[in-house]
C-alpha positions as CSV (number, residue, x, y, z in Angstrom):
1,M,26.5,15.1,-99.3
2,L,27.8,18.2,-101.1
3,T,28.2,16.2,-104.1
4,A,24.7,14.8,-104.1
5,L,23.3,18.5,-103.7
6,L,25.4,19.6,-106.7
7,F,24.3,16.7,-108.8
8,V,20.6,17.5,-108.0
9,L,21.2,21.2,-109.0
10,A,23.0,20.0,-112.1
11,V,20.0,17.9,-113.1
12,G,17.7,20.8,-112.1
13,V,19.7,23.3,-114.5
14,V,19.7,20.8,-117.4
15,G,15.9,20.0,-117.0
16,F,14.9,23.5,-116.6
17,A,17.1,24.7,-119.6
18,F,15.6,21.9,-121.7
19,V,12.1,23.0,-120.9
20,L,13.0,26.8,-121.4
21,V,14.5,26.4,-124.7
22,R,11.9,23.9,-126.1
23,G,9.2,26.5,-124.9
24,A,11.1,29.5,-126.6
25,L,11.4,27.7,-129.7
26,T,7.8,26.4,-129.6
27,S,6.4,29.9,-129.0
28,G,8.6,31.8,-131.5
29,T,10.0,33.9,-128.7
30,A,11.6,37.1,-130.1
31,A,15.0,38.5,-129.1
32,P,15.2,39.9,-125.6
33,T,15.5,43.7,-125.3
34,A,18.7,45.3,-124.3
35,E,16.9,46.7,-121.3
36,S,16.0,43.2,-119.9
37,V,19.4,42.0,-120.3
38,A,21.0,45.0,-118.3
39,V,18.3,44.7,-115.7
40,G,18.9,41.0,-115.4
41,A,22.7,41.6,-115.0
42,A,22.3,44.3,-112.2
43,V,19.6,42.6,-110.3
44,N,21.5,39.3,-110.0
45,F,25.0,41.1,-109.5
46,F,23.5,42.9,-106.5
47,D,21.5,39.7,-105.3
48,T,24.8,37.9,-105.0
49,L,26.4,40.6,-102.9
50,G,23.2,40.4,-100.7
51,I,20.5,42.7,-101.9
52,G,18.0,40.1,-103.0
53,S,16.4,39.8,-106.5
54,F,12.7,39.0,-106.1
55,A,11.6,42.6,-105.1
56,P,13.8,44.5,-107.6
57,T,12.7,42.3,-110.3
58,L,9.0,42.7,-109.4
59,T,9.5,46.2,-109.3
60,W,11.0,46.6,-112.6
61,L,8.4,44.1,-114.1
62,R,5.4,46.4,-112.7
63,L,6.8,49.7,-113.7
64,R,8.5,48.9,-117.0
65,A,7.6,45.4,-118.7
66,K,3.8,46.3,-119.1
67,L,3.0,42.7,-118.3
68,P,-0.6,41.8,-117.2
69,D,-0.5,41.7,-113.4
70,R,-1.2,38.0,-113.3
71,L,1.9,37.2,-115.4
72,I,4.4,39.2,-113.2
73,P,5.0,36.9,-110.4
74,C,5.1,33.8,-112.8
75,T,7.5,35.6,-115.2
76,M,9.7,36.8,-112.0
77,I,10.4,33.4,-110.7
78,V,11.1,32.1,-114.1
79,A,13.5,34.8,-114.8
80,C,15.4,34.4,-111.6
81,T,15.6,30.4,-111.5
82,L,18.9,29.9,-113.3
83,P,21.1,32.6,-111.9
84,T,19.7,31.6,-108.6
85,M,20.7,28.1,-109.0
86,L,24.1,29.3,-110.0
87,Q,24.4,31.3,-107.0
88,A,23.5,28.3,-104.8
89,A,25.9,26.0,-106.6
90,I,28.6,28.5,-105.9
91,F,28.1,29.2,-102.3
92,L,27.4,25.5,-101.4
93,V,31.0,25.0,-102.7
94,L,32.3,28.0,-100.7
95,L,30.5,27.1,-97.5
96,G,30.1,23.2,-97.5
97,V,27.2,21.6,-96.1
98,H,27.4,21.0,-92.3
99,V,23.8,20.7,-91.3
100,D,21.3,17.8,-90.3
101,M,20.6,16.0,-93.3
102,G,17.1,14.8,-92.1
103,L,16.3,18.7,-91.7
104,L,17.6,19.6,-94.9
105,A,15.6,17.0,-97.0
106,A,12.4,17.6,-95.1
107,Y,12.7,21.3,-95.6
108,T,13.4,20.8,-99.4
109,V,10.5,18.6,-100.0
110,A,8.0,20.8,-98.1
111,L,9.2,24.0,-99.9
112,L,8.8,22.0,-103.3
113,A,5.3,20.6,-102.3
114,G,4.2,24.4,-101.4
115,G,5.6,25.6,-104.6
116,L,3.6,23.0,-106.6
117,V,0.4,24.1,-104.6
118,G,1.3,27.7,-105.2
119,Q,2.0,27.2,-108.9
120,R,-1.6,26.2,-109.4
121,L,-3.1,28.8,-107.3
122,V,-1.4,31.7,-108.9
123,V,-3.1,31.1,-112.1
124,R,-6.7,30.6,-110.8
125,V,-7.1,33.2,-108.1
126,Q,-8.6,36.5,-109.2
127,V,-6.2,39.2,-110.3
128,W,-6.8,41.5,-107.4
129,I,-5.6,38.8,-105.0
130,V,-2.4,38.3,-106.9
131,Q,-2.0,42.1,-107.0
132,A,-2.7,42.1,-103.3
133,V,-0.1,39.5,-102.4
134,V,2.5,41.1,-104.7
135,A,1.9,44.1,-102.8
136,L,2.3,42.6,-99.6
137,A,5.5,40.7,-100.8
138,L,7.0,44.0,-101.6
139,V,6.3,45.5,-98.3
140,I,7.9,42.4,-96.5
141,A,10.9,42.8,-98.7
142,A,11.2,46.4,-97.7
143,G,11.0,45.6,-94.1
144,L,13.5,43.0,-94.2
145,Y,15.7,45.4,-96.0
146,A,15.4,47.8,-93.4
147,L,16.1,45.3,-90.8
148,A,19.5,44.4,-92.6
149,N,20.5,47.8,-92.8
150,L,19.7,48.6,-89.1
151,H,21.5,45.5,-88.1
152,L,18.5,44.2,-86.5
153,M,18.5,40.9,-88.2
154,P,19.1,38.0,-85.6
155,A,22.6,36.9,-85.3
156,G,21.6,33.2,-84.9
157,G,23.2,30.6,-82.6
158,L,25.7,27.7,-83.3
159,A,23.2,24.9,-83.8
160,T,23.5,22.7,-86.8
161,S,20.1,21.0,-86.2
162,L,16.9,21.5,-84.6
163,P,14.8,19.9,-81.7
164,A,11.7,18.0,-82.9
165,P,9.1,20.5,-82.3
166,L,11.1,23.4,-83.9
167,A,12.1,21.1,-86.9
168,V,8.2,20.6,-87.5
169,T,7.5,24.1,-87.4
170,A,10.4,24.9,-89.7
171,V,9.2,22.3,-92.2
172,A,5.7,23.5,-92.1
173,A,6.6,27.2,-92.6
174,S,8.8,26.1,-95.6
175,F,5.7,24.7,-97.2
176,V,3.9,28.1,-96.8
177,M,7.1,29.9,-98.2
178,G,6.8,27.5,-101.2
179,V,3.2,28.7,-101.8
180,L,4.2,32.3,-101.6
181,L,7.1,31.8,-103.9
182,N,4.7,31.9,-106.7
183,F,3.3,35.2,-105.7
184,G,6.8,36.9,-105.6
185,I,7.6,36.5,-101.8
186,G,11.2,35.0,-101.8
187,H,12.1,32.6,-99.1
188,Y,15.8,33.2,-98.4
189,A,15.4,36.2,-96.0
190,P,12.4,34.8,-94.2
191,S,13.9,31.4,-93.9
192,L,17.1,33.0,-92.6
193,L,15.3,35.0,-90.0
194,M,13.3,31.8,-89.0
195,L,16.2,29.6,-88.6
196,S,18.4,32.1,-86.8
197,L,15.7,33.0,-84.3
198,M,15.5,29.2,-83.6
199,G,19.1,29.1,-82.8
200,M,20.8,27.7,-86.0
201,D,24.2,29.3,-87.3
202,P,23.0,31.3,-90.4
203,K,26.0,30.3,-92.5
204,L,25.3,26.7,-91.7
205,A,21.7,27.0,-92.5
206,F,22.4,28.3,-96.0
207,P,22.5,25.0,-97.5
208,I,18.9,24.4,-96.4
209,M,17.7,27.4,-98.1
210,A,19.7,27.2,-101.3
211,S,19.0,23.5,-102.1
212,G,15.5,23.8,-101.2
213,G,15.1,27.1,-103.2
214,A,17.0,25.7,-106.3
215,L,14.9,22.5,-106.7
216,A,11.5,24.3,-106.0
217,A,12.4,27.1,-108.3
218,A,13.3,24.8,-111.2
219,V,10.3,22.6,-110.9
220,I,7.7,25.5,-110.5
221,S,9.5,27.5,-113.4
222,S,9.3,24.5,-115.5
223,R,5.4,24.2,-114.9
224,H,5.2,27.9,-115.5
225,V,7.0,27.7,-118.9
226,V,4.9,24.7,-120.0
227,A,1.5,26.5,-119.0
228,K,2.8,29.6,-121.0
229,V,2.1,32.2,-118.0
230,A,5.6,33.5,-118.3
231,D,7.1,36.2,-120.8
232,L,10.0,34.2,-122.1
233,R,11.5,37.1,-123.8
234,I,12.0,38.7,-120.5
235,V,13.3,35.3,-119.0
236,I,15.9,35.2,-121.5
237,G,17.0,38.6,-121.3
238,F,17.5,38.0,-117.4
239,L,19.4,34.8,-118.2
240,L,21.6,36.4,-120.6
241,G,22.5,39.3,-118.3
242,G,22.1,37.4,-114.8
243,V,24.7,34.6,-115.2
244,P,27.6,36.9,-116.1
245,G,26.1,39.2,-113.3
246,V,26.4,36.4,-110.7
247,L,29.8,35.2,-111.9
248,I,31.3,38.7,-111.8
249,A,29.8,39.5,-108.3
250,A,31.0,36.0,-106.8
251,F,34.5,35.9,-108.3
252,V,35.5,39.4,-109.1
253,V,33.9,41.9,-106.9
254,K,33.1,39.3,-104.0
255,D,32.1,42.3,-101.5
256,M,31.1,46.0,-101.6
257,P,29.0,48.2,-99.3
258,V,25.4,48.0,-100.5
259,A,23.5,49.8,-97.5
260,W,23.0,52.8,-99.5
261,L,21.5,50.8,-102.3
262,R,19.2,49.0,-100.2
263,W,17.6,52.2,-98.8
264,L,17.2,53.1,-102.6
265,V,15.5,49.9,-103.2
266,I,13.3,50.3,-100.1
267,V,11.7,53.5,-101.5
268,V,11.2,52.3,-105.0
269,V,9.9,49.0,-103.7
270,L,7.5,50.9,-101.2
271,Y,6.3,53.2,-103.9
272,T,5.6,50.2,-106.3
273,A,3.8,48.2,-103.6
274,A,1.5,51.3,-103.1
275,V,0.6,51.3,-106.7
276,V,-0.1,47.6,-106.8
277,A,-2.3,47.8,-103.7
278,R,-4.2,50.8,-105.2
279,D,-5.0,48.7,-108.3
280,A,-5.9,45.8,-106.2
281,V,-8.5,47.8,-104.3
282,K,-10.0,49.2,-107.6
283,A,-10.1,45.7,-109.2
284,Y,-11.8,44.3,-106.0
285,R,-14.3,47.1,-105.9
286,Q,-15.1,46.6,-109.7
287,G,-15.9,42.9,-108.7
288,R,-14.4,41.6,-111.9
289,S,-10.8,41.5,-113.3
290,S,-9.4,44.2,-115.2
291,D,-6.7,42.0,-116.8
292,P,-7.6,41.2,-120.4
293,A,-5.3,38.1,-120.5
294,D,-7.2,36.3,-117.7
295,L,-9.6,34.4,-119.9
296,A,-6.8,33.2,-122.2
297,I,-4.9,31.9,-119.4
298,A,-7.9,30.3,-117.6
299,R,-8.6,28.4,-120.9
300,A,-5.0,27.4,-121.4
301,E,-5.2,26.0,-117.7
302,G,-8.5,24.2,-118.6
303,L,-10.4,26.7,-116.3
304,A,-13.0,28.0,-118.8
305,D,-15.2,26.4,-121.6
């Protein structure tokens, strides 16, 4: 089963890389900035050590990248895809696969299906909704970071599978998480929290999260690249920095205390959430999007005349 999962990951990496290279060549993407490469390296280095990459990436994109708000979650998931897939392959090899295959397959398919639904939603809803969901994503991330630092995350049990009612609940939740992936809400921490509360061994549950997340990210990101709703200059910068960052963290550093860094991330993330929420309220009160790129994106998606 491990060989099969690694094969799927390899196919996903090759397929997404092909789409990304073709998209970059077609659009004439400029060389990435040194800042994007450095941030990509740092974010993925600490993600490999347990910090998480979605919230810090969203924060940097919002505060420094000067992207239209609608493009931020799309760019974030595309930028994080290949480093995350590399992490998944590394940890699958290190931890092995010791979970119920039926649950793993159903969870993966549901996450992918939700991701495809969310991919269509994120480029169609009004910008204030995207802003509101991004703000919520950042608050959720801050809460999960705090739980981890305070050692309040559930320890989990020893189960390698779930009874039917819980399995159905987990698969349904996976679909919802797939939708929310497109808005910047990562699924690793919520999945780990849910499966641990259901009695699964957190370490054994990792292949469920990794395989589902890798496949969903590859497919969703490919569609975002084709739809031209991601900034490929930033994506390439994160790729150039992120892959070495993952390898150094996984095979050189391996472990380091990160609790102090989580508290710092919590402060910055909550500040960004407040700024994004303020902008969402402002856009909602105006009754129209303040994003000048919306009409162009809608036309590209066939939503406007």
